[in-house]
C-alpha positions, 0 to 999 in steps of 0.5 A, spaced: 614 477 256 618 470 258 614 464 258 612 462 265 614 455 268 608 451 270 611 448 276 610 441 273 617 438 274 616 432 273 615 433 266 620 439 264 621 441 256 627 441 253 626 449 253 624 449 259 630 446 262 635 450 258 631 457 261 631 455 268 637 451 270 643 455 266 649 456 271 651 462 272 659 464 272 658 465 279 656 458 280 661 455 275 665 458 281 662 455 287 663 448 283 670 449 280 673 446 287 670 440 286 673 435 284 669 429 283 665 429 278 659 426 280 660 430 286 660 437 282 654 435 278 650 433 284 652 439 288 650 443 280 643 440 280 642 441 288 643 448 287 639 450 281 633 445 283 633 450 290 633 456 286 628 454 281 624 450 286 625 453 292 626 446 296 631 442 297 633 435 293 632 428 297 635 424 292 638 426 285 634 421 283 627 425 282 629 430 277 627 430 271 632 427 265 631 433 261 635 437 268 640 432 268 642 432 261 641 440 261 646 441 268 651 435 266 651 438 258 654 446 262 658 442 266 662 438 260 660 431 264 655 425 262 649 425 265 651 417 268 656 419 273 651 421 277 651 413 278 658 414 282 655 417 288 
């Protein structure tokens, strides 16, 4: 049985970030038309955060670094592109 998420995303492990915040092929298809890298990463984070936490993001600064790294790696982007928002 898979390990459950403990609900505390402020200190999420890299393993949990990888398990919970993985983009599906449909997610990649949805994001493909977003041409600006910072917007594509932000939209991916909003999409996954809403799916996992069941709340919408108010700002990207509240997302744990492990989650940002995990999602940006999947998109082939540097986490620093979020500073261009």
